[in-house]
BAFI-924171 format. One record per residue (C-alpha): x, y, z. Coordinates in Angstrom, 1 decimal. Example, Ala and Ser with C-alpha at 12.3 -4.5 7.8 and 13.67 -1.06 7.14 Angstrom:
BEGIN
<px 12.3&py -4.5&pz 7.8>
<px 13.7&py -1.1&pz 7.1>
//
This chain:
BEGIN
<px 117.5&py 128.3&pz 102.6>
<px 117.7&py 126.7&pz 99.0>
<px 116.8&py 123.2&pz 97.7>
<px 120.2&py 122.3&pz 96.0>
<px 119.2&py 118.9&pz 94.7>
<px 116.6&py 116.2&pz 94.2>
<px 117.3&py 112.6&pz 93.9>
<px 114.9&py 109.8&pz 92.9>
<px 114.9&py 106.0&pz 92.8>
<px 112.2&py 103.6&pz 91.8>
<px 112.4&py 100.2&pz 93.5>
<px 110.3&py 97.1&pz 93.5>
<px 107.8&py 96.8&pz 96.3>
<px 107.7&py 93.3&pz 96.7>
<px 105.0&py 91.6&pz 98.0>
<px 103.3&py 88.2&pz 96.7>
<px 99.8&py 89.0&pz 97.9>
<px 96.8&py 89.9&pz 96.0>
<px 93.7&py 91.8&pz 96.7>
<px 90.5&py 91.5&pz 94.6>
<px 92.1&py 93.7&pz 91.7>
<px 95.8&py 93.9&pz 91.9>
<px 98.8&py 91.5&pz 92.0>
<px 101.4&py 93.3&pz 94.1>
<px 104.4&py 91.3&pz 92.9>
<px 104.9&py 93.9&pz 90.2>
<px 104.4&py 97.0&pz 92.4>
<px 107.0&py 99.8&pz 92.3>
<px 107.6&py 102.6&pz 94.7>
<px 109.5&py 105.9&pz 94.0>
<px 111.8&py 107.3&pz 96.8>
<px 112.9&py 110.9&pz 96.7>
<px 115.6&py 112.7&pz 98.7>
<px 115.1&py 116.7&pz 98.8>
<px 118.6&py 118.0&pz 99.8>
<px 118.9&py 121.7&pz 101.1>
<px 121.7&py 123.8&pz 102.0>
<px 120.9&py 123.9&pz 105.6>
<px 122.6&py 122.0&pz 108.6>
<px 120.8&py 120.9&pz 111.8>
<px 122.8&py 118.8&pz 114.5>
<px 125.8&py 118.8&pz 112.4>
<px 124.1&py 117.1&pz 109.4>
<px 122.8&py 118.6&pz 106.1>
<px 119.0&py 118.8&pz 106.0>
<px 117.4&py 116.3&pz 103.9>
<px 113.7&py 115.5&pz 103.4>
<px 112.5&py 112.2&pz 102.3>
<px 109.4&py 111.2&pz 100.4>
<px 107.9&py 108.1&pz 98.9>
<px 104.4&py 107.1&pz 97.4>
<px 101.9&py 104.7&pz 99.4>
<px 101.3&py 101.1&pz 98.1>
<px 98.5&py 100.7&pz 95.5>
<px 100.2&py 103.1&pz 93.0>
<px 103.1&py 102.5&pz 91.0>
<px 106.3&py 104.5&pz 91.2>
<px 106.6&py 107.9&pz 89.5>
<px 110.2&py 107.9&pz 88.3>
<px 109.3&py 109.2&pz 84.8>
<px 107.1&py 112.3&pz 85.7>
<px 109.4&py 113.2&pz 88.7>
<px 112.5&py 113.2&pz 86.6>
<px 111.1&py 114.7&pz 83.4>
<px 108.7&py 117.1&pz 84.9>
<px 108.3&py 118.0&pz 88.5>
<px 111.9&py 117.8&pz 89.8>
<px 113.3&py 120.1&pz 87.1>
<px 110.3&py 122.4&pz 87.7>
<px 111.0&py 122.7&pz 91.2>
<px 114.9&py 123.1&pz 90.8>
<px 114.2&py 125.8&pz 88.0>
<px 112.3&py 127.9&pz 90.2>
<px 113.6&py 131.1&pz 91.9>
<px 114.5&py 129.7&pz 95.3>
<px 112.7&py 132.8&pz 97.0>
<px 109.3&py 131.5&pz 95.5>
<px 109.5&py 128.5&pz 97.9>
<px 109.8&py 130.5&pz 100.8>
<px 107.3&py 132.3&pz 103.2>
<px 108.1&py 136.1&pz 104.3>
<px 110.4&py 134.8&pz 107.2>
<px 112.5&py 132.8&pz 104.8>
<px 111.4&py 129.5&pz 105.7>
<px 110.5&py 126.5&pz 103.5>
<px 106.8&py 126.9&pz 102.7>
<px 105.0&py 123.7&pz 101.6>
<px 102.0&py 125.4&pz 100.1>
<px 104.1&py 127.9&pz 97.9>
<px 106.3&py 124.8&pz 96.9>
<px 103.3&py 123.0&pz 95.9>
<px 102.2&py 126.0&pz 93.6>
<px 105.6&py 125.8&pz 91.9>
<px 105.2&py 122.2&pz 91.3>
<px 101.7&py 122.7&pz 89.9>
<px 102.6&py 125.4&pz 87.3>
<px 101.5&py 124.8&pz 83.9>
<px 99.2&py 121.9&pz 85.0>
<px 95.6&py 122.0&pz 83.8>
<px 92.9&py 121.4&pz 86.1>
<px 91.4&py 118.0&pz 86.3>
<px 93.1&py 115.0&pz 85.1>
<px 93.9&py 113.6&pz 88.6>
<px 95.9&py 110.7&pz 87.7>
<px 99.6&py 109.8&pz 88.3>
<px 100.8&py 113.2&pz 88.7>
<px 98.8&py 113.5&pz 91.9>
<px 101.2&py 110.7&pz 93.1>
<px 104.2&py 112.5&pz 91.8>
<px 103.4&py 115.7&pz 93.6>
<px 102.4&py 113.8&pz 96.8>
<px 105.9&py 112.1&pz 97.0>
<px 107.6&py 115.6&pz 96.8>
<px 105.2&py 117.2&pz 99.1>
<px 106.2&py 114.7&pz 101.7>
<px 109.7&py 115.2&pz 101.3>
<px 109.3&py 119.0&pz 101.8>
<px 107.3&py 118.5&pz 104.8>
<px 109.8&py 116.1&pz 106.2>
<px 112.6&py 118.6&pz 105.3>
<px 110.5&py 121.5&pz 106.8>
<px 109.9&py 119.6&pz 110.2>
<px 113.6&py 119.1&pz 110.6>
<px 114.5&py 122.5&pz 109.7>
<px 112.2&py 123.8&pz 112.5>
<px 113.6&py 120.8&pz 114.6>
<px 110.3&py 119.4&pz 115.6>
<px 108.3&py 116.1&pz 114.9>
<px 105.9&py 116.6&pz 112.0>
<px 103.0&py 115.9&pz 114.2>
<px 104.0&py 118.8&pz 116.7>
<px 104.6&py 121.0&pz 113.8>
<px 101.1&py 120.5&pz 112.4>
<px 99.5&py 120.9&pz 115.7>
<px 101.3&py 124.1&pz 116.2>
<px 100.3&py 125.4&pz 113.0>
<px 96.6&py 124.6&pz 113.4>
<px 96.3&py 125.4&pz 117.0>
<px 95.8&py 122.0&pz 118.1>
<px 97.7&py 119.5&pz 120.5>
<px 99.3&py 116.6&pz 119.0>
<px 98.1&py 113.0&pz 120.3>
<px 100.9&py 111.3&pz 122.0>
<px 99.3&py 108.2&pz 120.5>
<px 97.0&py 107.3&pz 117.4>
<px 94.5&py 104.3&pz 117.0>
<px 96.0&py 101.9&pz 114.3>
<px 94.7&py 98.9&pz 112.6>
<px 96.2&py 96.0&pz 110.9>
<px 95.7&py 95.8&pz 107.2>
<px 96.2&py 92.3&pz 105.8>
<px 94.4&py 88.9&pz 104.9>
<px 95.5&py 89.2&pz 101.3>
<px 95.0&py 86.2&pz 99.0>
<px 97.8&py 84.2&pz 98.7>
<px 98.5&py 80.9&pz 96.7>
<px 98.0&py 77.9&pz 99.0>
<px 96.7&py 80.2&pz 101.7>
<px 93.7&py 78.4&pz 103.4>
<px 91.7&py 79.3&pz 106.4>
<px 94.1&py 78.1&pz 109.1>
<px 96.9&py 80.3&pz 107.6>
<px 94.5&py 83.3&pz 107.6>
<px 93.7&py 82.6&pz 111.0>
<px 97.4&py 82.3&pz 112.0>
<px 98.2&py 85.7&pz 110.3>
<px 95.4&py 87.6&pz 112.2>
<px 96.6&py 85.9&pz 115.5>
<px 100.1&py 87.5&pz 114.7>
<px 98.6&py 90.9&pz 114.3>
<px 96.8&py 90.5&pz 117.7>
<px 100.1&py 89.3&pz 119.3>
<px 101.5&py 92.4&pz 118.2>
<px 99.3&py 94.5&pz 120.0>
<px 96.5&py 95.3&pz 117.4>
<px 93.0&py 95.0&pz 118.4>
<px 91.1&py 95.7&pz 115.0>
<px 92.2&py 93.9&pz 111.7>
<px 91.4&py 94.1&pz 108.1>
<px 91.1&py 91.3&pz 105.6>
<px 90.5&py 91.5&pz 101.8>
<px 87.2&py 90.3&pz 100.3>
<px 86.1&py 90.1&pz 96.7>
<px 88.9&py 87.8&pz 95.2>
<px 87.0&py 84.7&pz 95.8>
<px 83.3&py 83.7&pz 95.7>
<px 80.8&py 85.1&pz 98.3>
<px 80.6&py 81.6&pz 100.0>
<px 84.2&py 81.3&pz 100.3>
<px 84.6&py 84.9&pz 101.6>
<px 82.0&py 84.2&pz 104.2>
<px 83.9&py 81.3&pz 105.5>
<px 87.1&py 83.8&pz 105.5>
<px 85.2&py 86.2&pz 107.5>
<px 83.8&py 83.7&pz 110.0>
<px 87.5&py 82.3&pz 110.3>
<px 89.0&py 85.6&pz 111.3>
<px 86.1&py 86.4&pz 113.6>
<px 86.8&py 83.2&pz 115.5>
<px 90.0&py 84.2&pz 116.7>
<px 89.2&py 87.9&pz 117.7>
<px 89.2&py 88.3&pz 121.3>
<px 86.4&py 90.3&pz 123.4>
<px 86.6&py 93.9&pz 122.3>
<px 88.5&py 92.9&pz 118.9>
<px 87.0&py 94.0&pz 115.7>
<px 87.2&py 93.1&pz 111.9>
<px 87.1&py 95.4&pz 108.9>
<px 86.7&py 94.0&pz 105.4>
<px 87.9&py 95.7&pz 102.0>
<px 86.7&py 95.0&pz 98.7>
<px 89.2&py 97.3&pz 96.8>
<px 86.4&py 98.7&pz 94.6>
<px 85.9&py 95.4&pz 93.0>
<px 81.9&py 95.1&pz 92.9>
<px 79.2&py 96.3&pz 90.7>
<px 75.8&py 97.3&pz 92.2>
<px 74.3&py 93.6&pz 92.4>
<px 77.5&py 92.1&pz 94.0>
<px 78.1&py 95.0&pz 96.3>
<px 74.7&py 94.7&pz 97.8>
<px 74.9&py 90.9&pz 98.1>
<px 77.9&py 91.2&pz 100.1>
<px 76.5&py 94.0&pz 102.1>
<px 73.9&py 91.6&pz 103.0>
<px 76.1&py 88.7&pz 104.0>
<px 78.2&py 91.1&pz 106.1>
<px 75.0&py 92.3&pz 107.8>
<px 75.0&py 89.0&pz 109.4>
<px 78.1&py 89.9&pz 111.5>
<px 79.6&py 92.5&pz 113.6>
<px 81.8&py 94.2&pz 111.0>
<px 83.9&py 97.1&pz 112.0>
<px 83.5&py 98.6&pz 108.2>
<px 82.8&py 97.6&pz 104.6>
<px 85.5&py 99.3&pz 102.6>
<px 85.6&py 100.3&pz 99.0>
<px 82.4&py 98.3&pz 97.8>
<px 82.6&py 99.7&pz 94.4>
<px 84.8&py 102.0&pz 92.0>
<px 85.7&py 105.1&pz 94.0>
<px 84.1&py 107.1&pz 91.4>
<px 80.7&py 105.4&pz 91.0>
<px 78.7&py 107.4&pz 93.5>
<px 75.7&py 106.2&pz 92.7>
<px 76.4&py 102.8&pz 93.6>
<px 78.1&py 104.0&pz 96.9>
<px 74.7&py 105.8&pz 97.6>
<px 72.6&py 102.6&pz 96.9>
<px 74.9&py 100.4&pz 99.2>
<px 74.6&py 103.2&pz 101.8>
<px 70.8&py 103.1&pz 101.7>
<px 70.9&py 99.2&pz 102.1>
<px 73.8&py 98.4&pz 104.4>
<px 73.2&py 99.5&pz 107.8>
<px 76.9&py 99.3&pz 109.0>
<px 79.8&py 101.6&pz 108.5>
<px 81.3&py 102.0&pz 105.0>
<px 84.8&py 103.2&pz 104.6>
<px 86.1&py 104.8&pz 101.1>
<px 88.1&py 107.6&pz 99.7>
<px 91.8&py 106.1&pz 99.5>
<px 91.8&py 105.9&pz 95.6>
<px 90.5&py 109.6&pz 95.2>
<px 93.2&py 112.0&pz 94.1>
<px 92.2&py 115.5&pz 94.7>
<px 89.8&py 117.7&pz 96.9>
<px 87.7&py 118.1&pz 93.9>
<px 87.0&py 114.2&pz 93.9>
<px 86.5&py 114.1&pz 97.7>
<px 83.8&py 116.7&pz 97.4>
<px 81.9&py 114.8&pz 95.0>
<px 82.1&py 112.0&pz 97.2>
<px 80.5&py 114.0&pz 99.8>
<px 78.0&py 115.4&pz 97.4>
<px 77.0&py 112.5&pz 95.7>
<px 77.8&py 109.2&pz 97.2>
<px 75.2&py 109.0&pz 100.3>
<px 77.7&py 108.5&pz 102.7>
<px 76.6&py 109.4&pz 106.4>
<px 78.6&py 111.6&pz 108.4>
<px 77.7&py 110.1&pz 111.6>
<px 79.1&py 106.4&pz 110.8>
<px 81.2&py 106.2&pz 107.6>
<px 84.9&py 106.8&pz 107.4>
<px 87.1&py 108.7&pz 104.8>
<px 90.4&py 107.2&pz 103.9>
<px 91.9&py 109.8&pz 101.6>
<px 95.6&py 109.3&pz 101.0>
<px 98.0&py 112.3&pz 101.3>
<px 100.8&py 110.7&pz 99.7>
<px 98.8&py 109.6&pz 96.7>
<px 96.8&py 112.7&pz 96.4>
<px 98.8&py 115.8&pz 95.9>
<px 100.1&py 115.6&pz 99.4>
<px 99.6&py 117.0&pz 102.7>
<px 99.0&py 120.7&pz 101.2>
<px 96.0&py 119.2&pz 99.1>
<px 94.9&py 117.0&pz 102.3>
<px 94.5&py 120.2&pz 104.1>
<px 92.2&py 121.7&pz 101.5>
<px 90.2&py 118.3&pz 101.7>
<px 89.9&py 118.8&pz 105.4>
<px 88.7&py 122.2&pz 105.3>
<px 86.1&py 121.2&pz 102.7>
<px 84.9&py 118.2&pz 104.9>
<px 84.5&py 120.6&pz 107.6>
<px 82.5&py 123.0&pz 105.7>
<px 80.3&py 120.0&pz 104.8>
<px 79.4&py 118.9&pz 108.1>
<px 82.0&py 116.1&pz 108.6>
<px 84.3&py 115.7&pz 111.7>
<px 87.9&py 115.1&pz 111.5>
<px 87.1&py 112.1&pz 113.7>
<px 85.6&py 110.6&pz 110.5>
<px 89.0&py 110.3&pz 108.8>
<px 91.4&py 107.5&pz 108.7>
<px 94.0&py 108.0&pz 106.1>
<px 95.3&py 105.2&pz 104.0>
<px 98.9&py 104.6&pz 103.9>
<px 100.2&py 102.6&pz 106.8>
<px 103.5&py 104.6&pz 107.2>
<px 105.0&py 107.5&pz 109.4>
<px 103.4&py 110.3&pz 107.1>
<px 99.8&py 109.2&pz 107.7>
<px 100.4&py 108.5&pz 111.5>
<px 101.9&py 112.0&pz 112.1>
<px 99.1&py 113.6&pz 110.2>
<px 96.5&py 111.7&pz 112.2>
<px 98.2&py 112.8&pz 115.5>
<px 98.9&py 116.4&pz 114.5>
<px 95.5&py 117.1&pz 113.3>
<px 93.4&py 115.3&pz 115.4>
<px 92.0&py 112.5&pz 113.0>
<px 90.5&py 109.1&pz 114.2>
<px 93.4&py 106.9&pz 113.5>
<px 95.9&py 105.2&pz 110.9>
<px 96.5&py 102.5&pz 108.8>
<px 99.2&py 99.8&pz 109.3>
<px 100.6&py 97.1&pz 107.3>
<px 102.7&py 95.1&pz 109.8>
<px 105.1&py 92.8&pz 107.8>
<px 103.5&py 93.8&pz 104.5>
<px 105.0&py 96.1&pz 101.8>
<px 108.4&py 96.4&pz 103.6>
<px 110.3&py 98.3&pz 104.3>
<px 108.0&py 101.3&pz 103.4>
<px 105.2&py 99.9&pz 105.4>
<px 104.9&py 100.3&pz 109.3>
<px 106.3&py 102.5&pz 111.8>
<px 109.3&py 103.5&pz 113.8>
<px 111.0&py 100.3&pz 115.3>
<px 111.2&py 101.6&pz 119.1>
<px 107.4&py 102.2&pz 119.4>
<px 105.3&py 98.9&pz 119.5>
<px 101.5&py 98.9&pz 119.1>
<px 100.1&py 98.8&pz 122.6>
<px 95.9&py 98.0&pz 122.9>
<px 95.5&py 99.0&pz 119.3>
<px 97.6&py 102.3&pz 119.8>
<px 101.1&py 103.3&pz 118.8>
<px 103.3&py 106.3&pz 119.9>
<px 105.0&py 108.5&pz 117.6>
<px 109.0&py 109.1&pz 117.7>
<px 110.3&py 112.5&pz 119.1>
<px 113.0&py 113.0&pz 116.5>
<px 112.6&py 115.9&pz 113.8>
<px 110.8&py 115.2&pz 110.7>
<px 108.3&py 112.4&pz 109.9>
<px 110.5&py 109.7&pz 111.3>
<px 111.4&py 107.7&pz 108.5>
<px 115.1&py 107.2&pz 109.5>
<px 113.9&py 105.5&pz 112.6>
<px 112.9&py 102.4&pz 110.7>
<px 115.8&py 100.2&pz 110.5>
<px 114.9&py 98.3&pz 107.4>
<px 114.1&py 101.4&pz 105.5>
<px 117.0&py 103.5&pz 106.5>
<px 119.7&py 101.8&pz 104.2>
<px 117.5&py 102.9&pz 101.3>
<px 117.5&py 106.5&pz 102.4>
<px 121.2&py 106.4&pz 103.0>
<px 122.2&py 105.0&pz 99.9>
<px 119.9&py 107.6&pz 98.0>
<px 122.2&py 110.4&pz 99.3>
<px 125.5&py 108.7&pz 99.5>
//
């Protein structure tokens, strides 16, 4: 088995929305196709990968460093003893000559390639990714996964009526938990926005809020006090992801659930979060995103560390809103996965033939991650290998 070529394309990830920190109108995404010399079902096996939203495309790093390093490697160093593509050994090749620490954009570049490797491996094994992961880790893949709808971005001219209408659309799509942005307006305005969304939730519905790491200690605590007046599903990223002292102060004062971790880029970062951020294993949620943090190989190390630290996998809900995070949640028994219905298209969202029902979505049965089963994404993948 050989990897014969890797192609990359960087594309705009068009979205006019804003959170408390980022204007997504200039965001990009890198897509890679990892082409092998193997054939399954009469077609060459190709693995696809791309980065989650929130980080820019990594075309420079991929083309100048990581793709050449992968293609220069002795093909035997990428395989296990049985001659099968080995994601861990491939990851080791990608990280040759890389110093420890410095977990910046290279974590995204490696995560993109790692995603493509897992997609290719699952196709070579002729299994959906979630089934492959369950088999490797002596588990049973969940046939459906809890998902929540992430939205509620700030748009020019978006008033409370439009915010309520957006959330109703998510509920009509089958979601029961929705998430909205906070921190991009005053506390008083955000209180009104929170109340507007709560007003449209049905019995059993839930609202999470996301500050995207915007607040200093004073404002994080003020928002926590405001949110304590309501039944909020979780308070996400109240402060900078590496400001563990502020995280701990918020956790001491805010009785509800805190969610964080999507902007940590390594197992080492996640370990420090667990050690120093005062998070509570009985309620708080960890959102590390494999596609942004060196890939699934590193994420498996993170999950091992969490288990050793007394955390349950049921406290993990990976960021990303795409088929990779969904397959991981199913195959490894995580609590759920994020979703971006109608946002960050065509990269956000799940396979077309699997609608959300009562807050859960089923997974495709086709080999691989299932990216080709999203009609709007398929032309991009097809053109990359044409």
